[in-house]
C-alpha positions as CSV (number, residue, x, y, z in Angstrom):
1,M,-88.8,-16.9,179.9
2,A,-89.6,-20.0,182.0
3,A,-87.7,-23.2,182.6
4,T,-88.9,-26.4,184.2
5,T,-87.2,-29.8,184.6
6,E,-90.1,-31.8,186.1
7,T,-90.7,-35.4,185.1
8,P,-94.1,-36.1,183.5
9,Q,-96.9,-37.1,185.8
10,Q,-99.2,-38.9,183.5
11,A,-99.2,-39.8,179.8
12,D,-102.0,-37.4,179.0
13,E,-100.3,-34.4,180.6
14,I,-97.5,-32.4,179.1
15,T,-94.5,-31.0,180.9
16,L,-92.1,-28.7,179.1
17,S,-88.4,-28.6,180.0
18,R,-87.8,-25.2,178.4
19,V,-89.8,-22.2,177.1
20,D,-88.0,-19.2,175.7
21,I,-90.0,-16.2,174.6
22,E,-88.4,-13.1,172.9
23,D,-89.5,-10.2,170.9
24,S,-89.1,-10.6,167.1
25,G,-90.6,-7.5,165.7
26,A,-93.6,-5.3,166.1
27,A,-96.2,-7.1,168.3
28,C,-94.5,-10.4,167.4
29,R,-93.0,-13.1,169.7
30,K,-90.6,-15.8,168.9
31,V,-91.2,-18.8,171.1
32,T,-88.9,-21.8,171.5
33,I,-90.2,-24.9,173.3
34,E,-88.4,-28.0,174.4
35,I,-90.3,-31.1,175.2
36,P,-88.3,-33.6,177.4
37,A,-87.5,-37.1,176.1
38,S,-89.4,-38.6,179.1
39,V,-92.7,-37.1,177.8
40,I,-92.0,-38.2,174.3
41,D,-91.2,-41.8,175.3
42,A,-94.3,-41.9,177.6
43,R,-96.6,-40.7,174.7
44,M,-95.0,-43.1,172.2
45,N,-95.4,-46.0,174.6
46,T,-99.1,-45.2,175.2
47,G,-99.7,-44.8,171.5
48,F,-98.1,-48.1,170.6
49,S,-99.9,-49.9,173.5
50,S,-103.2,-48.7,172.1
51,L,-102.2,-49.5,168.5
52,V,-101.2,-53.1,169.4
53,S,-104.6,-53.9,170.8
54,E,-106.3,-52.7,167.6
55,V,-104.0,-53.3,164.6
56,R,-104.5,-56.1,162.1
57,L,-101.3,-57.6,160.6
58,P,-101.1,-60.5,158.1
59,G,-100.7,-63.8,159.9
60,F,-101.9,-62.5,163.3
61,R,-105.3,-62.3,164.9
62,P,-106.5,-58.7,165.7
63,G,-104.6,-57.4,168.7
64,K,-102.1,-60.3,168.8
65,A,-99.3,-59.0,166.6
66,P,-95.9,-58.7,168.4
67,R,-95.2,-55.2,169.7
68,R,-91.8,-55.1,168.1
69,L,-93.4,-55.8,164.7
70,V,-96.0,-53.1,165.2
71,E,-93.4,-50.6,166.3
72,R,-91.2,-51.3,163.2
73,R,-94.3,-51.1,160.9
74,F,-95.8,-47.9,162.3
75,A,-92.8,-46.1,163.8
76,K,-92.8,-43.2,161.3
77,G,-96.6,-42.6,161.4
78,M,-96.6,-42.8,165.2
79,A,-93.8,-40.3,165.5
80,E,-95.5,-37.8,163.2
81,E,-98.9,-38.2,165.0
82,T,-97.2,-37.8,168.4
83,R,-95.2,-34.8,167.3
84,N,-98.3,-33.0,165.9
85,R,-100.3,-33.7,169.1
86,L,-97.5,-32.6,171.4
87,M,-96.8,-29.4,169.4
88,R,-100.5,-28.4,169.7
89,E,-100.6,-29.2,173.4
90,A,-97.3,-27.3,174.1
91,Y,-98.6,-24.3,172.1
92,T,-101.8,-24.2,174.1
93,K,-100.0,-24.5,177.4
94,V,-97.5,-21.7,176.6
95,L,-100.4,-19.4,175.5
96,K,-102.2,-20.0,178.8
97,D,-99.2,-20.0,181.1
98,H,-97.7,-16.8,179.7
99,D,-100.9,-15.0,178.9
100,L,-100.1,-14.5,175.2
101,R,-103.0,-12.8,173.5
102,I,-102.4,-13.9,169.9
103,I,-103.6,-12.7,166.6
104,G,-103.9,-15.2,163.8
105,E,-102.1,-18.5,163.4
106,P,-98.5,-19.3,164.5
107,V,-95.7,-19.8,161.9
108,V,-93.5,-22.7,162.8
109,A,-89.9,-22.5,161.7
110,D,-88.7,-25.4,159.5
111,E,-91.9,-27.3,160.2
112,K,-91.4,-29.8,157.4
113,S,-87.9,-30.8,158.7
114,L,-89.0,-31.4,162.3
115,R,-88.5,-35.0,163.4
116,L,-89.4,-36.6,166.7
117,E,-87.2,-39.4,167.9
118,P,-87.7,-41.7,170.9
119,G,-85.2,-41.1,173.7
120,R,-84.4,-37.5,172.6
121,A,-85.9,-34.2,173.6
122,F,-87.9,-32.4,170.9
123,T,-87.4,-28.7,170.2
124,F,-89.4,-26.4,167.9
125,T,-89.7,-22.7,167.4
126,F,-92.6,-20.6,166.2
127,E,-93.5,-17.0,165.7
128,V,-96.8,-15.6,166.6
129,E,-98.3,-12.1,166.4
130,V,-99.8,-10.8,169.6
131,L,-102.1,-7.9,170.6
132,P,-99.8,-4.8,170.5
133,E,-99.1,-3.0,173.8
134,F,-100.2,0.7,173.8
135,E,-101.7,3.4,176.0
136,L,-105.0,4.9,175.4
137,P,-105.2,8.6,175.2
138,K,-107.6,10.6,177.4
139,Y,-111.0,9.8,175.9
140,D,-113.4,11.6,178.1
141,G,-114.4,15.2,177.4
142,L,-113.4,15.2,173.7
143,S,-114.2,18.4,171.8
144,L,-116.4,17.4,168.8
145,R,-118.2,19.4,166.2
146,R,-121.6,18.6,164.8
147,P,-123.0,20.3,161.7
148,T,-126.7,21.3,161.7
149,I,-128.5,20.5,158.5
150,E,-131.6,22.2,157.2
151,I,-134.0,20.1,155.0
152,T,-134.5,21.9,151.7
153,R,-136.8,21.3,148.7
154,D,-133.8,20.2,146.6
155,M,-132.9,17.6,149.3
156,V,-136.4,16.2,149.1
157,D,-136.3,16.1,145.3
158,N,-133.0,14.3,145.4
159,E,-134.3,11.8,148.0
160,L,-137.3,11.2,145.8
161,R,-135.0,10.4,142.9
162,I,-133.0,8.0,145.1
163,Q,-136.1,6.2,146.3
164,R,-137.5,5.9,142.7
165,E,-134.2,4.3,141.6
166,R,-133.7,2.2,144.7
167,R,-137.2,0.7,144.4
168,G,-137.1,0.5,140.7
169,H,-136.5,-2.7,138.7
170,V,-133.9,-4.0,136.3
171,V,-135.2,-5.2,132.9
172,A,-133.3,-7.3,130.4
173,V,-131.9,-5.2,127.5
174,E,-132.7,-6.3,124.0
175,G,-130.5,-4.8,121.3
176,E,-127.6,-2.4,121.9
177,P,-126.8,-1.6,125.5
178,Q,-127.1,2.1,126.4
179,P,-124.9,4.2,128.7
180,G,-125.9,3.4,132.3
181,D,-126.9,-0.2,131.5
182,Y,-125.6,-2.9,133.8
183,F,-123.7,-6.1,132.9
184,F,-124.2,-9.0,135.3
185,G,-122.0,-12.1,135.3
186,S,-119.1,-13.9,136.8
187,A,-115.4,-13.4,136.5
188,T,-112.1,-15.2,136.6
189,L,-108.8,-13.6,137.6
190,K,-105.6,-15.0,136.0
191,D,-101.9,-14.3,136.6
192,E,-99.3,-13.7,133.9
193,K,-98.9,-17.4,133.3
194,G,-102.6,-17.8,132.7
195,E,-103.2,-19.6,136.0
196,V,-106.5,-18.8,137.9
197,V,-105.7,-16.9,141.1
198,G,-109.3,-15.9,141.9
199,T,-112.9,-16.1,140.9
200,V,-115.9,-13.9,141.4
201,A,-119.2,-15.8,141.3
202,E,-121.4,-12.7,140.9
203,T,-120.3,-9.3,139.7
204,V,-121.7,-6.3,137.9
205,S,-120.2,-3.6,135.7
206,R,-121.8,-0.5,134.2
207,L,-121.5,1.1,130.8
208,P,-120.2,4.6,131.7
209,L,-122.7,7.5,131.3
210,E,-122.2,9.9,128.4
211,G,-119.8,12.6,129.4
212,G,-118.9,10.6,132.6
213,E,-115.6,9.2,133.6
214,D,-114.5,6.4,131.3
215,R,-113.6,3.9,134.0
216,G,-115.4,1.6,136.4
217,P,-115.3,-1.8,138.0
218,I,-114.9,-5.2,136.4
219,A,-114.9,-8.0,138.9
220,G,-114.6,-5.3,141.6
221,I,-111.4,-3.8,140.2
222,Q,-111.3,-0.4,138.6
223,V,-110.3,-0.4,135.0
224,D,-109.8,2.4,132.4
225,G,-111.4,2.4,129.0
226,L,-114.5,0.7,130.3
227,R,-116.8,2.3,127.6
228,A,-114.9,0.5,124.7
229,L,-114.8,-2.7,126.6
230,L,-118.6,-2.9,127.2
231,T,-120.1,-1.1,124.2
232,G,-122.0,-3.5,122.0
233,R,-121.6,-6.5,124.3
234,K,-124.4,-9.0,124.9
235,A,-125.3,-11.8,127.2
236,G,-123.1,-14.9,126.6
237,E,-120.0,-12.9,125.5
238,V,-116.7,-12.8,127.4
239,V,-114.9,-9.5,128.1
240,T,-111.2,-9.8,128.6
241,V,-109.1,-7.0,130.1
242,Q,-105.5,-6.8,131.2
243,T,-104.7,-4.6,134.2
244,T,-102.7,-4.4,137.4
245,G,-104.4,-5.6,140.6
246,P,-104.9,-2.9,143.3
247,E,-102.4,-3.0,146.2
248,N,-105.3,-3.3,148.6
249,H,-107.0,-6.3,147.1
250,E,-108.2,-9.2,149.4
251,L,-106.2,-11.7,147.3
252,E,-102.5,-11.6,147.8
253,A,-101.8,-13.1,144.4
254,V,-103.6,-10.0,142.9
255,R,-102.0,-7.2,144.8
256,G,-99.9,-5.1,142.5
257,K,-99.6,-7.9,140.0
258,A,-100.3,-8.0,136.3
259,I,-103.6,-9.9,135.9
260,T,-106.1,-10.8,133.2
261,I,-109.8,-10.5,134.0
262,E,-112.3,-12.5,132.1
263,L,-115.9,-11.3,132.6
264,R,-118.5,-13.8,131.4
265,I,-121.7,-11.8,130.8
266,A,-124.8,-13.6,132.0
267,N,-127.2,-10.8,131.1
268,V,-127.5,-7.1,130.5
269,G,-130.0,-5.0,132.5
270,R,-131.4,-1.5,132.5
271,L,-132.6,0.2,135.7
272,I,-136.2,1.5,135.3
273,P,-137.0,3.9,138.2
274,L,-140.5,3.9,139.6
275,T,-142.8,6.7,138.6
276,I,-144.1,9.0,141.3
277,D,-147.5,7.3,141.0
278,E,-145.8,3.9,141.5
279,L,-143.9,5.2,144.4
280,L,-147.1,6.5,146.0
281,Q,-148.5,3.0,145.7
282,V,-145.5,1.5,147.4
283,F,-145.9,3.8,150.3
284,G,-149.7,3.4,150.3
285,L,-150.3,7.2,149.8
286,Q,-152.7,9.1,147.6
287,I,-151.0,12.4,146.7
288,E,-147.4,13.6,146.2
289,G,-147.7,16.1,149.0
290,Q,-148.1,13.3,151.5
291,L,-145.1,11.5,150.0
292,R,-142.9,14.6,150.3
293,E,-143.9,14.9,153.9
294,Q,-143.0,11.3,154.6
295,I,-139.7,11.8,152.7
296,E,-138.9,14.8,155.0
297,K,-139.5,12.7,158.1
298,A,-137.2,10.0,156.6
299,L,-134.6,12.7,155.9
300,E,-134.7,13.8,159.5
301,A,-133.7,10.2,160.6
302,K,-131.1,10.1,157.8
303,I,-129.6,13.4,158.9
304,A,-129.4,12.2,162.5
305,S,-127.7,9.1,161.3
306,E,-125.2,11.2,159.2
307,Q,-124.5,13.5,162.2
308,R,-123.8,10.4,164.3
309,S,-121.4,9.1,161.7
310,I,-119.7,12.4,161.6
311,L,-119.1,12.3,165.3
312,H,-117.9,8.7,165.1
313,R,-115.4,9.7,162.5
314,Q,-114.1,12.5,164.6
315,V,-113.7,10.1,167.5
316,A,-111.8,7.6,165.3
317,K,-109.6,10.4,164.0
318,Y,-108.7,11.6,167.5
319,L,-107.9,8.1,168.7
320,D,-105.8,7.3,165.7
321,E,-103.8,10.5,165.9
322,H,-103.2,10.3,169.7
323,T,-102.3,6.6,170.0
324,E,-98.8,5.3,169.5
325,M,-98.8,1.7,168.4
326,E,-96.5,-0.8,166.5
327,L,-98.7,-2.9,164.3
328,P,-98.1,-6.6,163.6
329,Q,-97.2,-7.0,159.9
330,R,-99.1,-10.2,159.0
331,A,-102.2,-8.9,160.8
332,S,-101.9,-5.6,158.8
333,A,-102.0,-7.6,155.5
334,A,-104.9,-9.7,156.7
335,Q,-106.8,-6.5,157.7
336,T,-107.1,-5.6,154.1
337,A,-109.9,-8.2,153.6
338,R,-111.6,-7.2,156.8
339,T,-111.5,-3.5,155.8
340,I,-113.2,-4.3,152.5
341,E,-115.9,-6.5,154.0
342,S,-116.6,-4.0,156.7
343,F,-117.0,-1.3,154.1
344,R,-119.4,-3.6,152.2
345,L,-121.6,-4.0,155.3
346,R,-121.7,-0.2,155.9
347,L,-122.8,0.4,152.3
348,L,-125.6,-2.2,152.6
349,N,-126.7,-0.8,155.9
350,E,-126.9,2.6,154.3
351,G,-129.4,1.2,151.8
352,M,-127.2,1.2,148.7
353,P,-128.5,-1.3,146.1
354,A,-126.3,-4.4,145.8
355,Y,-125.6,-3.7,142.1
356,L,-124.2,-0.3,143.0
357,V,-122.1,-1.5,145.9
358,E,-119.6,-3.0,143.4
359,E,-118.7,0.4,142.2
360,R,-117.9,1.6,145.7
361,M,-116.1,-1.6,146.5
362,A,-113.7,-1.1,143.6
363,E,-112.9,2.4,145.0
364,I,-112.0,1.0,148.4
365,R,-109.8,-1.7,146.8
366,E,-107.8,1.1,145.2
367,A,-107.1,2.7,148.6
368,G,-103.5,2.4,149.8
369,A,-102.2,0.0,152.4
370,E,-102.1,2.8,154.9
371,R,-105.9,2.6,155.2
372,A,-105.8,-1.0,156.1
373,K,-103.2,-0.2,158.8
374,R,-105.3,2.6,160.2
375,D,-108.4,0.4,160.3
376,L,-106.4,-2.3,162.1
377,K,-105.0,0.2,164.6
378,L,-108.6,1.4,165.3
379,M,-109.8,-2.1,165.7
380,F,-107.2,-2.7,168.5
381,I,-108.1,0.6,170.1
382,M,-111.9,0.0,170.0
383,E,-111.5,-3.5,171.4
384,R,-109.5,-2.1,174.3
385,L,-112.2,0.5,174.9
386,C,-114.9,-2.2,174.8
387,E,-113.1,-4.0,177.5
388,I,-112.6,-0.9,179.7
389,L,-116.2,0.3,179.2
390,N,-117.7,-3.2,179.4
391,V,-119.4,-2.9,176.0
392,E,-121.3,-5.9,174.8
393,T,-124.0,-6.6,172.2
394,S,-127.2,-8.4,172.8
395,E,-128.9,-10.9,170.4
396,D,-131.7,-8.4,170.0
397,E,-129.3,-5.7,168.9
398,V,-127.7,-8.0,166.3
399,N,-131.1,-9.0,165.0
400,G,-132.1,-5.4,164.9
401,R,-129.1,-4.5,162.7
402,I,-129.8,-7.5,160.4
403,A,-133.4,-6.4,160.0
404,Q,-132.3,-2.9,159.3
405,I,-129.9,-4.0,156.6
406,A,-132.4,-6.4,155.2
407,M,-135.1,-3.7,154.9
408,S,-132.7,-1.4,153.1
409,Q,-131.9,-4.1,150.6
410,N,-135.5,-5.3,150.2
411,M,-134.7,-8.8,151.4
412,R,-135.9,-11.1,154.1
413,P,-133.9,-10.9,157.4
414,E,-133.5,-14.7,157.5
415,K,-132.0,-14.7,154.0
416,L,-129.5,-12.0,155.0
417,R,-128.6,-13.9,158.2
418,Q,-127.8,-17.0,156.2
419,E,-125.7,-15.0,153.8
420,L,-123.7,-13.5,156.7
421,I,-123.1,-17.0,158.1
422,R,-122.1,-18.4,154.8
423,S,-119.7,-15.6,154.0
424,G,-118.2,-15.5,157.5
425,R,-119.2,-11.8,158.0
426,G,-121.4,-12.5,161.0
427,P,-118.6,-11.8,163.6
428,M,-117.6,-8.7,161.7
429,L,-121.2,-7.3,162.1
430,V,-121.1,-8.0,165.8
431,S,-117.7,-6.3,166.1
432,Q,-119.0,-3.2,164.2
433,L,-121.9,-3.0,166.6
434,R,-119.6,-3.2,169.7
435,H,-117.3,-0.5,168.3
436,E,-120.1,1.8,167.4
437,K,-121.5,1.5,171.0
438,A,-118.0,2.2,172.4
439,A,-117.8,5.3,170.2
440,D,-121.3,6.4,171.4
441,R,-120.0,6.2,175.0
442,L,-117.2,8.6,174.2
443,I,-119.6,10.9,172.4
444,E,-121.8,10.9,175.5
445,M,-118.8,12.2,177.5
446,A,-117.8,14.7,174.8
447,N,-118.2,18.4,174.6
448,I,-120.1,19.0,171.3
449,T,-120.2,22.3,169.5
450,E,-122.8,22.8,166.7
451,V,-121.8,24.5,163.5
452,T,-123.6,25.3,160.3
453,A,-123.3,23.0,157.3
454,K,-121.6,25.8,155.4
455,E,-118.9,26.1,158.1
456,W,-118.5,22.4,158.3
457,N,-118.1,21.9,154.5
458,K,-115.6,24.7,154.4
459,E,-113.6,23.0,157.2
460,M,-113.7,19.6,155.4
461,D,-112.6,21.1,152.1
462,A,-109.6,22.7,153.8
463,E,-108.8,19.4,155.5
464,R,-109.0,17.5,152.3
465,E,-106.7,20.0,150.6
466,A,-104.2,19.7,153.5
467,A,-104.3,15.9,153.3
468,K,-103.7,15.9,149.6
469,A,-100.8,18.3,150.0
470,G,-99.3,16.2,152.7
471,S,-99.6,12.8,151.1
472,G,-99.4,13.5,147.4
473,G,-103.1,12.9,146.8
474,G,-104.2,10.9,149.8
475,D,-104.8,7.2,150.1
476,G,-107.8,7.2,147.8
477,G,-110.1,6.0,150.5
478,G,-111.9,9.3,151.1
479,E,-112.1,8.6,154.9
480,S,-109.0,10.4,156.2
481,A,-111.2,13.5,156.4
482,Q,-114.7,13.5,157.7
483,K,-117.6,13.0,155.3
484,K,-118.8,16.2,153.7
485,T,-122.3,17.3,154.6
486,T,-124.4,18.4,151.7
487,R,-126.6,21.5,152.1
488,K,-128.4,22.7,149.0
489,K,-128.6,26.4,148.2
490,A,-132.3,26.4,147.4
491,P,-134.6,28.2,149.8
492,S,-135.6,26.1,152.8
493,K,-139.0,24.6,152.6
494,K,-139.0,23.5,156.2
495,G,-136.1,24.6,158.4
496,R,-135.1,22.1,161.0
497,K,-132.1,21.2,163.1
498,S,-131.7,17.5,163.9
499,E,-130.1,16.5,167.2
500,D,-128.1,13.3,167.4
């Protein structure tokens, strides 16, 4: 709390007669500000003096209208303009003077009813969420486990299949669509009254494979009975489905609400994987043996990246479980969109084709709100660690990550950069890089024990079962337990251990 009763020094400076700050919930402050009448009168006087010299009124030359007439004519507008300017200045002053580290925008109480009157003090109240206060747990010398992974023939075969599909091409389907075909188009989301609550400019759905699960994404939302909805559909048709929006959707009007999705099919496509010979041409190689050797080298890098991700998830799990924190509610809701976009960036960085990302995005939207809260909590923790450890990212590092994602998506880095700017995901990419570097610092200080992939997978299976038993099925996000490491049972063609 602070209180001052000073008289204003100049018209362009603001002095506050009262500032009251009190807790109003988890990481939330209620701030009441009183601006003295002397400040208001000085600002109004300055405003009208400027207006008189510029205004044009019927019967008077420019700047020659009587001040009284100008004041009567423009009193309401001048009061509103002065009020808005003073509120902004007072808000900025309070944040600076009281070192309030805010999150998001302030919510002003009864803003529409606030009126500023000459000769009277002006009081307004707002609530604002602030960075939560918390203590970091001991983060040096963590005990982490890293699985060792042997490259097997089956792993190489699987990676060849992935590369053939990833570098394949989608052709337009003529005639009846087949299981596995993709439906590209745009979508509209409507509420129970038929009003549009959201649009998706580009979306993709897939006709379920035979014997596969009869569900999948439409407009990025998982729906059941997808096979019947898409079978026999062609370009130009509209698919309509009624469902309930996931609780973790970016749009508040969709969360948990009955909605209607209208998918307008632009075209139907079929993925044609490259042949081995075509893949050889892509890599500029002559024989399959050379290709398999190159795949093995790529798998070594992929394994190292997976091991690094496993260690990162262990660090995140430790920090989450050993940090007590009250989360701001509005920020928790806003985190939903950030979580989803962050997940999209990770998938693209892993090289997943854009038309397959939609399927995974639908899965993350089905995850419970607890996941968004956990991600928000980790964001605060990692930001604090970045400050303590002086972690920053360089322009070269950002450009390197953009180039890495662009290469995995077969697109030009500049095009990806423009897309990140257009979508507003650029700062999120920078934040991801900083948090990864902070986690790497903790890993450098950790005690790491290597375990076999078999041991690791057994531990992860047990952890998943425990999570399901404790939460009635988990949050659906699949990240409460560390990612399972796959090790094929086929004899090893070339045994290796990859160090992170």
